[in-house]
N, C-alpha and C positions, 0 to 999 in steps of 0.2 A: 600634819600637826607641827606647829612651830612653838617650841617651849624653851625657856631658859632655866638653869644654866646648861647650855649645849654640851659643854665639856663633861658634865655628869649625866645629863638626861639621855644622851645617845647610848652610853654604856648601860644605863638602867634599862632602856628599851630593849637592847640586845639581850640582856639577861632574862627579861620577861619573855621575849619571843623564844629564846632557847628553852626555857622551862616548859613552854607550850608546844615545843617541837616544830615551830614555824619560822625560825630565824633564817633570813636570807640576807647576807651581808651586802648583796648588790642592790637591795631595796630600802636600806636604812641610811638616811642622810641627816647630818646636822647642818642646817642651813646657815652658812657664814657669809652669805652674799652681802649683808649689810656692811661688813668690814671692807669688802671689795668696793662697794659703792662709795664709801667714805674715802678710801685710799685713792680711788680714781678722781673723785671730786677735788680733794686737797691737792693732789699732784697736778691736775689740770690747771687749777688756780695759780699755783706757784710757777708752772712751766709756761703759762699763758697759751694753752692749747685748748681746743674744744673737747669737753669731757666725753662727748659721744665717740671721739676717736681714740680714747685712752684705754689701755688695758694694763692692769696691775694685779698680778697674782698675790693672794694673801694666804699664808700657811699657818699651821700650828693649831690654835684653838680659837675660842670665841669669848675671851675675857682678858682684860688687862694685858700683861706682858706676854700672854700666850698668843696674842694676835701679832703676827709678823708679816707686814707688807714687804714684798720683794721689789723695792723701787729700782734695784739694779737691772731688773728684767722688764721694767715698764716700757711700754710703747705708746706713743713715739718717744724716742730717746731725748732727754733734756740734760743739759750740763748743770746739774744742781750741786751745790756745795755739800760737804759732809754735814755741816750744821743744818742745812735745809732738810737733808734726808733724816737726820735725827729728830728734828722738829716735826716733820710729816709723820714719822713713825709714831712718835708720842701722841700726836693729835689723833691718828687713826686708832690707837689703843684706847684713848680716853674720849672717843667720840660720843659715847652714850652719856658719860658724865657731863660733857660740855652742853648737851641738849637739856639735860635735867636742870643744870645750873641756869641756863638761859631762860628756862620756864619757871625759875624760882621754886623748884620742887613740886610744881603743880602739873607735872606730866612728863612723859618720856618721848622717845623718837618713834611714836606710833605710825606716822605717815611714812617715815623712812623704812620702818620694818615692813609695812604693807608693800611698799615699792620693791624692796629687796625680795620679799616672798613671792611677789608676782613675777619678777625676773627669773627666779629659780624654778617656779612652777612652769613657766613658759619653756624654759630649757628642758625640763623633764618631759613635757609633752612633745617637744620637737624630737628628743631622743626616742621616745616611745613610738613615734610615727616614722622612724627610720631616717630622719634628717642626719646626714653624715657630719662628723667632726663637731659635735656639740660639746664644748668644754666649759665647765664651771668649777669654781672652788667649793669644796664641801668637806665637812668633818665626817669621816667614814672609817670603817675598819681598814687597817692599812699596815703595810710592811715597809713604808717609806723610811720610818725610823724604828727604833726598838719599842716604841709605844704602840699599844694595840689599836688605838684610834688616833687619827691625825688629819688635820685639814690640809688638803693640797688640791691641785687641779685634777679633776676626774673627767673622763670621757663618758658621756651618757649615751645610752642606746636602748634598744627594745627590751633588754633585760634589766635596765637600771644602770648600775655602774659597769661599764664595759671594760674600763681600764683605770687604774689609779696611777697617775703620772708622777714621776720623780720631781725632786726639787729644782733640778737644773743648777747652773753655777751660781753660787752665793758670794756676795762681797764679804770681806772680813767682818764688817759691822753686822751683816745678816747672820753670819756663822756664829758670832758671839751671841746674838739674839736667840738663835736656835738653841744653843746650849743653855742659855739662861731660862728659857721657857719650859724646858723639858721637866724639871722637878715639879713645878707648879701644875703643869698639865697632867703629869703622872699621878699626882695626888688627887686631882679632881676626878680622873678616870677611876682610880681605885675607890674613892668615896662612892661614886655611882654604882660600881659593881658590888661593893659591900652592902650598900643600902638595898639593892635588889635582892641579894642573897639572904639578907636578914629579914626581908618582908614576908 
């Protein structure tokens, strides 16, 4: 099931599963692949490289400033200016709004969502089938930060999340973005938990 807002619905689902005694943190994912698809596409356009060859991890959450693309870790490397990185970050964070505005309010990024969902589902199936080193970004229960849920790279396997990977080295700009997103993401997570507990 893919549902928004991911930052709150994943904690809601976790609480519901806990109440029923069936929660398995390795099998609950917030799909943030759409943010990765956007970051890769925008980066490839600016760097003038084939998007199929690009990898950009996106961490944090799945709304506004909680979306933090790590362009310092992008592959292949491109010498983009600080201004370019800031613009690409903002565009990745506002990608959904950009589509709604382009459609004059008559739709959203449904095809992009379907594409991202298919990519993530395919990665899950590969992991379940024992394909080694399947890594995708997803919003999961995490100890990467002090927040109980966080999007980062995860290694997928036969049991779901085999490993939640760390953030790796961040640029100063990304470190600032990380600190800026935490209060908003924390608030969204807490709203989800409270909603589930009050239901």
